[in-house]
C-alpha positions as CSV (number, residue, x, y, z in Angstrom):
1,M,18.5,3.3,-13.0
2,R,16.6,6.6,-12.9
3,R,14.0,5.3,-15.4
4,T,13.4,2.1,-13.5
5,Y,12.9,4.1,-10.3
6,R,10.4,6.4,-11.9
7,L,8.5,3.5,-13.4
8,I,8.3,1.7,-10.0
9,S,7.3,4.9,-8.2
10,Y,4.3,5.2,-10.6
11,L,3.6,1.4,-10.6
12,Y,3.1,1.1,-6.9
13,P,0.1,3.5,-6.6
14,I,-1.5,2.0,-9.7
15,V,-1.2,-1.5,-8.2
16,L,-2.5,-0.2,-4.9
17,A,-5.5,1.4,-6.6
18,L,-6.2,-1.8,-8.5
19,T,-6.0,-3.8,-5.3
20,S,-8.3,-1.6,-3.4
21,G,-10.8,-1.4,-6.3
22,A,-10.8,-5.2,-6.7
23,G,-11.2,-5.7,-3.0
24,V,-14.3,-3.5,-3.0
25,L,-15.7,-5.4,-6.0
26,I,-15.0,-8.8,-4.4
27,L,-16.8,-7.7,-1.2
28,I,-19.8,-6.5,-3.2
29,K,-19.8,-9.8,-5.2
30,N,-19.7,-11.8,-2.0
31,L,-22.6,-9.8,-0.6
32,K,-24.7,-10.4,-3.7
33,A,-23.8,-14.2,-3.7
34,G,-25.1,-14.5,-0.1
35,T,-21.7,-15.2,1.5
36,Y,-22.4,-12.8,4.3
37,D,-25.2,-13.3,6.8
38,V,-27.8,-10.6,6.7
39,S,-27.7,-10.2,10.4
40,Q,-23.9,-9.4,10.2
41,D,-22.5,-5.9,10.5
42,S,-22.7,-3.6,7.6
43,I,-20.5,-4.4,4.6
44,G,-19.8,-0.7,4.4
45,L,-17.2,-1.0,7.2
46,P,-14.8,-3.2,5.3
47,I,-15.3,-1.2,2.2
48,G,-14.7,2.0,4.1
49,V,-11.6,0.6,5.7
50,T,-10.3,-0.6,2.3
51,L,-10.7,2.9,0.9
52,M,-9.1,4.6,4.0
53,V,-6.2,2.2,3.8
54,F,-5.8,3.1,0.1
55,L,-5.8,6.8,0.9
56,I,-3.3,6.4,3.8
57,L,-0.9,4.3,1.7
58,A,-1.1,6.7,-1.2
59,L,-0.5,9.7,0.9
60,T,2.4,8.0,2.7
61,H,3.9,7.1,-0.7
62,L,3.7,10.7,-1.8
63,L,5.1,12.0,1.5
64,Q,8.0,9.6,1.3
65,I,8.9,10.7,-2.2
66,L,8.6,14.4,-1.1
67,L,10.9,13.8,1.9
68,L,13.5,12.0,-0.2
69,R,13.5,14.8,-2.8
70,W,14.2,17.3,0.0
71,A,17.0,15.2,1.4
72,C,19.4,15.7,-1.5
73,A,22.3,17.2,0.4
74,N,24.7,15.5,2.7
75,S,23.8,17.2,5.9
76,F,22.2,16.4,9.3
77,A,18.8,17.7,8.2
78,A,19.0,15.5,5.1
79,L,19.8,12.5,7.3
80,L,16.7,13.3,9.5
81,L,14.5,13.5,6.4
82,K,15.8,10.2,5.1
83,I,15.1,8.5,8.5
84,S,11.6,10.0,8.5
85,A,11.0,8.7,5.0
86,Y,12.0,5.2,5.9
87,L,10.0,5.2,9.1
88,I,7.0,6.1,6.9
89,A,7.9,3.3,4.6
90,T,8.1,0.9,7.5
91,V,4.6,1.9,8.7
92,S,3.3,1.4,5.1
93,L,4.8,-2.0,4.9
94,L,3.2,-2.9,8.3
95,I,-0.2,-1.8,7.0
96,L,0.2,-3.9,3.9
97,V,1.2,-7.0,6.0
98,D,-1.8,-6.3,8.3
99,R,-4.1,-6.3,5.3
100,I,-2.6,-9.5,4.0
101,V,-3.2,-11.2,7.3
102,Y,-6.7,-9.7,7.8
103,W,-8.0,-10.8,4.4
104,S,-6.4,-14.3,4.6
105,I,-9.8,-16.0,5.1
106,P,-11.3,-18.4,2.6
107,N,-13.8,-16.1,0.9
108,H,-11.3,-13.2,0.7
109,A,-8.1,-15.0,-0.3
110,V,-8.0,-13.1,-3.6
111,I,-7.9,-9.8,-1.7
112,A,-5.0,-11.1,0.4
113,I,-3.1,-12.2,-2.7
114,L,-3.6,-8.8,-4.3
115,Y,-2.3,-7.1,-1.2
116,G,0.6,-9.5,-1.4
117,V,1.4,-8.4,-4.9
118,T,1.1,-4.8,-3.8
119,A,3.5,-5.5,-0.9
120,I,6.0,-7.0,-3.3
121,T,5.7,-3.9,-5.6
122,F,6.2,-1.7,-2.5
123,V,9.3,-3.7,-1.5
124,V,10.8,-3.4,-5.0
125,F,10.1,0.3,-4.9
126,Q,11.9,0.6,-1.6
127,M,14.9,-1.4,-2.9
128,Q,15.0,0.9,-5.9
129,T,14.9,3.9,-3.6
130,I,17.8,2.7,-1.5
131,A,19.8,2.0,-4.7
132,Q,18.9,5.5,-6.0
133,L,20.3,7.1,-2.8
134,K,23.7,5.4,-2.9
């Protein structure tokens, strides 16, 4: 079980990085293909938000792992650390769902699908985390 947990804990950030990178490349490809109107806002805003979401989700992933490592003992402080870790995980999942909904438009469906795969990987990681703590 420990080996699977470690694999999933490394797999989620890799999938997240691939999703963010592919999202940026798809936005640039759509810009070159003329999908976006020239009078529209800068394409830099969605690219910047995609990179910020990547950084936020990566940092919350690391913070969750750190909190759960500190929460090894069966004490009240450990319980608070576990609750904090799962609140962080809930926020991360909400961000992923928001990205799926946001990119669910015709020219960006691939980005939404990639965020869906990332969300599934995240949920599998959370299930492994819960199994690890039992």
